[in-house]
C-alpha positions as CSV (number, residue, x, y, z in Angstrom):
1,M,16.3,21.7,6.9
2,S,14.2,18.9,8.6
3,T,12.7,16.3,6.2
4,C,9.0,15.5,6.3
5,A,9.8,12.0,7.6
6,T,12.0,13.4,10.4
7,A,9.3,15.9,11.5
8,S,6.5,13.2,11.5
9,R,8.7,10.8,13.5
10,L,9.8,13.4,16.1
11,L,6.1,14.5,16.5
12,A,5.0,10.8,16.9
13,E,2.3,11.2,14.3
14,P,0.1,8.1,14.5
15,L,0.3,5.5,11.7
16,A,-3.0,3.8,11.9
17,G,-5.5,4.8,9.2
18,T,-3.0,6.3,6.8
19,A,-2.7,3.6,4.1
20,A,-3.6,4.3,0.5
21,T,-7.1,3.0,-0.4
22,A,-7.3,0.4,-3.1
23,R,-9.0,-2.9,-3.2
24,T,-6.9,-4.1,-6.2
25,W,-3.4,-3.1,-7.3
26,L,-2.0,-3.3,-10.8
27,L,1.8,-3.4,-10.7
28,I,3.8,-2.9,-13.9
29,E,7.5,-3.5,-14.0
30,Q,9.3,-0.5,-15.6
31,A,13.0,-0.1,-15.4
32,G,14.9,3.1,-15.6
33,P,14.1,6.4,-13.9
34,W,10.7,7.6,-12.6
35,G,9.3,11.1,-12.6
36,A,6.9,12.4,-10.0
37,D,4.0,11.1,-12.1
38,A,5.6,7.9,-13.0
39,L,2.8,6.7,-15.3
40,T,3.5,9.6,-17.6
41,S,7.1,10.4,-16.6
42,S,9.1,7.2,-17.2
43,H,10.1,4.9,-20.0
44,L,6.6,3.7,-20.1
45,D,4.9,5.3,-23.1
46,S,3.2,8.4,-21.7
47,E,0.0,7.9,-23.8
48,T,-0.3,4.3,-22.6
49,G,0.2,5.6,-19.0
50,R,-2.5,8.2,-19.4
51,A,-4.9,5.6,-21.0
52,L,-4.3,3.1,-18.2
53,D,-4.9,5.8,-15.6
54,R,-8.2,6.7,-17.2
55,A,-9.3,3.0,-17.5
56,A,-8.6,2.4,-13.8
57,K,-10.3,5.5,-12.5
58,G,-13.4,4.8,-10.3
59,T,-12.9,1.0,-10.5
60,G,-11.1,0.4,-7.2
61,V,-7.9,-0.4,-9.1
62,R,-4.7,1.5,-8.2
63,I,-1.8,1.4,-10.7
64,A,1.9,1.6,-9.7
65,L,5.2,1.0,-11.4
66,I,7.7,-1.4,-9.9
67,R,11.4,-2.3,-10.5
68,R,14.1,-4.4,-8.9
69,P,16.3,-2.7,-6.3
70,G,19.6,-1.5,-7.4
71,R,21.1,1.2,-9.6
72,H,18.8,2.6,-12.2
73,A,20.6,3.8,-15.2
74,D,18.7,5.8,-17.9
75,C,18.1,2.7,-20.0
76,H,15.0,0.9,-21.3
77,G,15.7,-2.4,-19.6
78,P,14.6,-5.9,-20.6
79,S,12.3,-6.6,-23.5
80,S,9.7,-8.3,-21.2
81,Q,8.1,-6.8,-18.1
82,R,6.6,-8.5,-15.1
83,V,3.0,-7.5,-14.2
84,F,1.1,-8.3,-11.0
85,A,-2.6,-7.9,-10.3
86,A,-3.5,-8.2,-6.6
87,H,-6.8,-8.1,-4.8
88,T,-6.7,-7.4,-1.1
89,A,-10.2,-8.0,0.4
90,P,-10.3,-10.3,3.4
91,G,-10.9,-14.0,2.5
92,R,-10.6,-13.2,-1.2
93,S,-7.0,-12.0,-1.5
94,W,-5.2,-13.2,-4.6
95,I,-2.3,-12.3,-6.9
96,R,-2.1,-13.0,-10.6
97,T,1.0,-12.5,-12.7
98,T,2.3,-12.6,-16.2
99,E,5.1,-11.1,-18.4
100,I,4.3,-8.7,-21.2
101,T,6.3,-7.1,-24.0
102,D,3.9,-4.2,-24.6
103,P,2.0,-2.5,-21.7
104,A,-0.5,-1.0,-24.1
105,A,-1.9,-4.5,-24.6
106,L,-3.2,-4.4,-21.0
107,L,-5.8,-1.9,-22.1
108,A,-7.6,-4.5,-24.2
109,E,-6.8,-7.4,-22.0
110,L,-8.0,-6.2,-18.6
111,D,-11.5,-5.6,-17.3
112,F,-10.7,-3.0,-14.7
113,A,-14.2,-3.0,-13.2
114,A,-14.1,-6.8,-12.6
115,L,-10.7,-6.6,-11.1
116,G,-11.7,-3.9,-8.8
117,A,-14.6,-6.1,-7.6
118,G,-12.2,-9.0,-7.0
119,E,-13.0,-11.0,-10.0
120,H,-9.9,-12.1,-12.0
121,G,-11.8,-14.5,-14.3
122,G,-8.7,-16.8,-14.7
123,L,-6.5,-14.0,-15.8
124,W,-2.8,-14.9,-16.2
125,Q,-1.2,-17.4,-13.8
126,S,-1.7,-17.6,-10.0
127,Y,1.3,-16.2,-8.1
128,E,2.4,-18.7,-5.4
129,G,5.7,-17.3,-4.5
130,E,6.9,-15.2,-1.5
131,P,4.8,-12.3,-0.3
132,L,5.5,-9.3,-2.3
133,A,7.4,-6.5,-0.4
134,L,7.0,-3.2,-2.1
135,V,9.2,-0.3,-0.9
136,C,8.5,3.2,-2.1
137,T,11.7,4.7,-3.5
138,N,10.5,7.5,-5.9
139,G,12.6,10.5,-5.0
140,K,11.0,12.6,-7.6
141,R,7.8,12.5,-5.5
142,D,9.5,13.0,-2.2
143,R,13.3,12.8,-1.3
144,C,12.5,10.9,1.9
145,C,11.4,7.9,-0.3
146,A,14.7,7.8,-2.0
147,L,16.9,8.6,1.0
148,L,15.2,6.1,3.3
149,G,13.5,3.7,0.9
150,R,16.3,2.8,-1.4
151,P,18.7,1.6,1.3
152,L,15.9,-0.5,2.8
153,A,15.0,-2.1,-0.5
154,A,18.7,-2.8,-1.2
155,E,19.2,-4.5,2.2
156,L,16.2,-6.6,1.8
157,A,17.2,-7.7,-1.6
158,A,20.7,-8.5,-0.5
159,S,19.5,-10.6,2.4
160,G,17.7,-13.0,-0.1
161,G,14.6,-15.1,0.4
162,T,12.3,-12.1,-0.2
163,E,10.4,-11.0,-3.3
164,V,11.2,-7.3,-3.0
165,W,10.4,-4.5,-5.5
166,E,10.8,-0.8,-5.5
167,V,7.4,0.9,-6.1
168,T,6.5,4.4,-7.4
169,H,4.0,5.5,-4.8
170,I,2.0,4.0,-2.0
171,G,1.2,7.2,-0.2
172,G,2.5,8.8,3.0
173,H,5.9,10.2,2.2
174,R,6.3,11.5,5.7
175,F,6.2,7.9,7.0
176,A,9.2,6.8,4.9
177,P,10.5,4.3,4.5
178,T,7.1,2.9,3.6
179,L,6.3,-0.7,2.8
180,F,3.3,-2.4,1.2
181,V,2.9,-6.2,1.6
182,L,0.8,-8.4,-0.8
183,P,-1.3,-10.5,-0.9
184,Y,-3.1,-9.1,2.2
185,G,-2.5,-5.4,1.4
186,Y,-1.3,-4.1,4.7
187,A,0.9,-0.9,4.6
188,Y,3.7,0.0,7.0
189,G,5.5,3.1,8.0
190,R,8.9,4.0,9.4
191,A,9.9,0.5,8.4
192,T,13.2,-1.1,9.4
193,A,14.8,-4.2,7.8
194,H,14.0,-6.2,11.0
195,A,10.4,-5.1,11.1
196,V,9.9,-5.8,7.4
197,K,11.2,-9.3,7.8
198,D,8.8,-9.8,10.7
199,A,5.9,-8.6,8.5
200,L,6.9,-10.8,5.7
201,H,7.3,-13.8,8.0
202,A,3.8,-13.2,9.3
203,A,2.4,-12.9,5.8
204,R,3.9,-16.2,4.8
205,E,1.9,-17.7,7.7
206,G,-1.3,-15.9,6.9
207,R,-0.9,-13.5,9.8
208,V,-0.6,-9.7,10.3
209,A,2.3,-8.0,12.0
210,T,0.8,-4.9,13.5
211,A,3.9,-3.1,14.6
212,G,4.2,0.0,12.4
213,C,1.1,-0.9,10.5
214,R,-0.8,1.8,8.7
215,G,-3.9,-0.3,7.6
216,R,-5.3,-2.6,5.0
217,S,-5.7,-0.8,1.7
218,A,-9.1,-2.6,1.0
219,W,-10.8,-0.1,3.3
220,E,-11.1,3.6,3.7
221,R,-9.1,5.3,6.4
222,P,-11.6,5.2,9.3
223,A,-12.1,1.4,8.8
224,Q,-8.3,0.9,8.6
225,A,-8.0,2.5,12.0
226,A,-10.9,0.5,13.4
227,E,-9.7,-2.8,12.3
228,L,-6.3,-2.3,13.7
229,A,-7.9,-1.1,17.0
230,V,-9.8,-4.4,17.2
231,R,-6.6,-6.3,16.5
232,A,-4.9,-4.5,19.4
233,L,-7.9,-5.3,21.7
234,T,-8.2,-9.0,20.9
235,G,-4.6,-9.9,19.9
236,E,-6.0,-11.4,16.6
237,E,-3.3,-12.0,14.1
238,D,-5.0,-14.1,11.4
239,A,-5.0,-11.9,8.3
240,D,-8.5,-12.9,7.2
241,A,-10.2,-13.2,10.6
242,L,-11.5,-9.6,10.6
243,D,-13.7,-7.8,8.0
244,V,-15.4,-4.5,7.9
245,A,-19.2,-4.9,7.6
246,A,-20.2,-1.3,7.6
247,T,-18.9,2.2,7.9
248,E,-21.5,4.8,8.8
249,G,-21.3,8.6,9.2
250,A,-19.0,11.1,7.6
251,A,-16.0,13.3,8.7
252,P,-15.3,14.0,11.4
253,R,-17.0,11.0,13.0
254,W,-17.7,7.5,11.9
255,R,-19.1,4.2,13.4
256,V,-17.4,1.2,11.9
257,T,-18.7,-2.3,12.4
258,V,-15.8,-4.9,12.5
259,T,-16.7,-8.5,12.3
260,H,-14.8,-11.7,13.2
261,H,-15.3,-14.9,11.2
262,D,-16.3,-16.6,14.5
263,G,-19.3,-14.5,14.7
264,R,-18.2,-11.7,17.1
265,S,-18.4,-8.1,16.1
266,W,-17.5,-4.7,17.5
267,R,-18.7,-1.1,16.9
268,V,-15.8,1.2,16.7
269,E,-16.1,5.0,17.0
270,V,-13.5,6.8,15.0
271,E,-12.9,10.6,15.0
272,Q,-10.9,12.6,12.6
273,G,-8.5,14.9,14.2
274,A,-5.7,17.3,13.0
275,A,-2.1,16.3,13.6
276,A,-0.6,19.3,15.5
277,P,1.6,21.2,15.5
278,P,1.9,21.9,11.8
279,R,4.4,19.9,9.8
280,P,5.2,19.3,6.1
281,E,3.1,16.4,4.6
282,S,5.8,16.2,1.9
283,C,9.2,17.7,1.6
284,G,9.1,21.2,0.1
285,R,5.5,21.7,0.8
286,A,4.0,24.3,3.2
287,L,3.4,23.3,6.8
288,G,0.0,21.6,7.3
289,T,-2.1,19.6,9.8
290,P,-2.8,16.3,8.2
291,A,-5.9,14.4,9.2
292,R,-5.5,11.6,11.8
293,M,-7.9,8.8,12.7
294,D,-8.5,8.5,16.4
295,V,-10.4,5.5,17.8
296,V,-12.3,6.8,20.8
297,A,-14.5,3.8,21.6
298,I,-14.9,0.1,21.0
299,V,-17.9,-1.9,22.2
300,P,-19.1,-5.4,21.4
301,A,-21.9,-5.3,18.9
């Protein structure tokens, strides 16, 4: 039986405008196995996981669990856990980090609304290391993430010089292996080790590698597609050169205003289509026609 990733690849389903939407990410290290809903199906205390999920809802913060690549025996791992908070808006991207011994303490320590708005208030320490490479490997959500994501994460870790983590869910199983790069918050699909290294090299230099790019998580899907279309038109690589000033309209058509820090701007018309023929959006699910974001016009504003 064909996997969802194989079907999507063979049907050449577009990647642009498919990234998960979140302006801020909270990443909590959690060793051991993960269930389909990792916040409540892992060695993270399930009550703590549910409480964190409730606290983040509606704030613009997305929570995921991370772990180092490698074998994951059913053990509880180290006594301390690394935590990252990362904001992805252009010109205001940042990563803060700390180590904790009890994830429940995050409930009292974090102002989720402020984090979602991009205000860290001096929280923890500023992270100044390599760009974070997050590879989805949660086979309990979709087997493609395990079959394709784990070898990629292991290869990247073995090559060294990369801050690579496995992550529970960044959306888009059918685009596996999927990658998310911080601090800028660009997602990638059908990733190869070579393409990932290019994306990370670009991020180190404050640039965006657009090959295989799904979009920047700071924006909704129409705006993700619009920004990538302007990058393709102009050849702009600077990660913070472009911003989305406005998104007008509703499905199935939007007008997105993309601005450049040099004062230029573009109006981008985006239409929502249906990916045909039907294909599984995730392994084991019924065939469907997932939404796709098609850029139909770009004009200077």
